[in-house]
C-alpha positions in Angstrom: 0.0 0.0 0.0 1.0 3.6 0.2 -0.1 4.8 -3.2 -3.1 5.1 -5.5 -3.1 5.0 -9.3 -5.3 7.4 -11.3 -5.7 7.2 -15.1 -7.5 9.3 -17.7 -8.1 8.6 -21.4 -8.2 5.7 -23.7 -9.3 2.4 -22.1 -10.3 0.2 -25.1 -7.2 -2.0 -24.7 -8.4 -2.9 -21.2 -11.9 -3.9 -22.4 -13.4 -0.4 -22.0 -15.4 1.8 -24.5 -13.4 5.0 -24.4 -11.3 5.6 -27.5 -9.2 8.8 -27.6 -5.7 9.6 -28.8 -4.1 9.6 -25.4 -3.9 7.9 -22.0 -2.4 9.6 -18.9 -1.5 7.9 -15.6 -0.7 9.4 -12.2 0.5 8.0 -8.9 -0.4 9.7 -5.6 1.9 9.0 -2.7 0.6 8.6 0.8 -3.1 9.4 -0.1 -6.0 9.9 2.1 -9.2 8.5 0.4 -12.8 8.6 1.5 -15.7 6.7 -0.1 -19.2 7.8 0.7 -17.9 9.7 3.7 -15.9 6.7 5.1 -12.2 7.1 5.2 -10.5 3.9 3.9 -6.9 5.2 3.4 -5.1 7.7 5.5 -1.6 8.8 4.7 -1.3 5.7 2.5 -2.3 3.3 5.3 -5.3 1.0 4.9 -7.9 1.6 7.6 -10.5 -1.1 6.7 
């Protein structure tokens, strides 16, 4: 753990339906992530 991966753009090679001329990826170090108001990651550490 400790990171999350975020991607934008073309996804047809992964079985998706989005076809555009580019695909960008980003890595976030030590993220804090909430889903529906519940914190699941804090500073890159899994809470659930």
